[in-house]
C-alpha positions in Angstrom: -42.3 -47.4 31.0 -43.1 -51.0 31.8 -45.4 -53.4 29.8 -48.5 -52.7 31.8 -48.2 -49.0 31.0 -48.0 -49.7 27.3 -51.0 -52.0 27.5 -52.9 -49.4 29.3 -52.1 -46.9 26.7 -53.1 -49.1 23.9 -56.4 -49.9 25.6 -57.1 -46.1 25.8 -56.5 -45.9 22.0 -58.9 -48.7 21.5 -61.5 -47.3 23.9 -61.4 -43.8 22.5 -61.0 -44.0 18.6 -60.5 -40.2 18.5 -57.4 -40.3 20.6 -55.1 -41.7 17.8 -56.4 -39.1 15.4 -55.7 -36.2 17.8 -52.3 -37.7 18.6 -51.5 -37.8 14.9 -52.6 -34.3 14.3 -50.6 -33.0 17.3 -47.6 -34.9 16.1 -48.0 -33.4 12.6 -48.4 -29.9 14.0 -45.3 -30.2 16.2 -43.3 -31.6 13.1 -44.6 -28.8 11.0 -43.8 -26.2 13.5 -40.2 -27.6 14.0 -39.8 -27.7 10.3 -40.9 -24.1 9.9 -38.6 -23.1 12.7 -35.7 -25.0 11.3 -36.2 -23.1 8.0 -36.7 -19.8 9.6 -33.4 -20.2 11.5 -31.6 -21.4 8.3 -32.9 -18.4 6.4 -31.7 -16.1 9.3 -28.3 -17.8 9.1 -28.2 -17.3 5.3 -29.2 -13.6 5.5 -26.6 -13.0 8.2 -23.9 -14.8 6.0 -25.0 -12.8 3.0 -24.7 -9.6 4.9 -21.2 -10.5 6.1 -20.2 -11.4 2.6 -21.5 -8.1 1.3 -19.7 -6.1 4.0 -16.5 -8.0 3.3 -17.0 -7.3 -0.6 -17.7 -3.6 0.2 -14.5 -3.5 2.5 -12.4 -5.1 -0.3 -13.8 -2.6 -2.8 -13.1 0.3 -0.6 -9.6 -0.8 -0.1 -9.0 -1.3 -3.8 -10.5 2.2 -4.3 -8.3 3.6 -1.7 -5.2 2.0 -3.2 -6.2 3.5 -6.7 -6.7 7.0 -5.1 -3.4 6.8 -3.3 -1.7 5.8 -6.6 -3.4 8.7 -8.4 -2.5 11.2 -5.7 1.2 10.1 -5.8 1.1 10.4 -9.6 -0.6 13.8 -9.5 1.9 14.9 -6.8 4.9 13.9 -9.0 3.3 15.6 -12.1 2.8 18.8 -10.0 6.4 18.7 -8.8 7.6 18.3 -12.3 5.4 21.2 -13.4 6.9 23.3 -10.6 10.5 22.4 -11.7 9.6 23.3 -15.3 8.1 26.6 -14.2 11.2 27.4 -12.0 13.5 26.5 -15.0 11.4 28.6 -17.3 11.4 31.5 -14.8 15.1 31.2 -14.4 15.6 31.2 -18.2 13.4 34.2 -18.7 15.3 36.1 -16.0 18.6 35.2 -17.6 17.3 36.2 -21.0 16.2 39.5 -19.7 19.6 40.0 -18.1 21.4 39.2 -21.3 19.1 41.3 -23.4 19.5 44.2 -21.0 23.4 43.8 -20.9 23.4 43.5 -24.8 21.2 46.6 -25.1 23.4 48.6 -22.8 26.5 47.4 -24.5 25.2 48.3 -28.0 24.1 51.8 -26.6 27.6 52.3 -25.2 29.2 51.4 -28.5 26.8 53.6 -30.4 27.6 56.5 -27.9 31.3 55.9 -28.4 30.9 55.9 -32.1 28.9 59.1 -32.0 31.4 60.8 -29.8 34.3 59.7 -32.1 32.3 60.8 -35.1 31.5 64.2 -33.7 35.2 65.1 -32.8 36.9 67.1 -35.5 39.6 65.1 -37.0 43.0 66.5 -36.7 44.7 67.1 -39.9 47.1 64.5 -40.9 50.7 65.7 -40.4 52.4 66.4 -43.6 55.2 64.4 -44.6 58.3 66.1 -45.9 61.0 64.3 -47.8 
């Protein structure tokens, strides 16, 4: 704009006293709208950043929980394997004990039968010794 245009504009302000007031109100309204829009956009950005942070925290918490669950499952599996080993050993010991008991019983029965047979046989008279 050249100097004549500025002078013409200032003459309009002097000629119409309402024009500076309207210009000021429009400028304030534009500034207020721009300030509101800036705050609204900033709040949207803050909300988005908070949502991302919450999502990352949830993801981290889920990863930690998954890690704990994996550790617990490994511990549980090892405990179950140990219990199975103990049960197998217990079963083997019981089997061996029953075999030993059965064999011992049969052996005692055989010895008793032998003793009964020996006791039931008439004893032969001892030969007489002559001198």
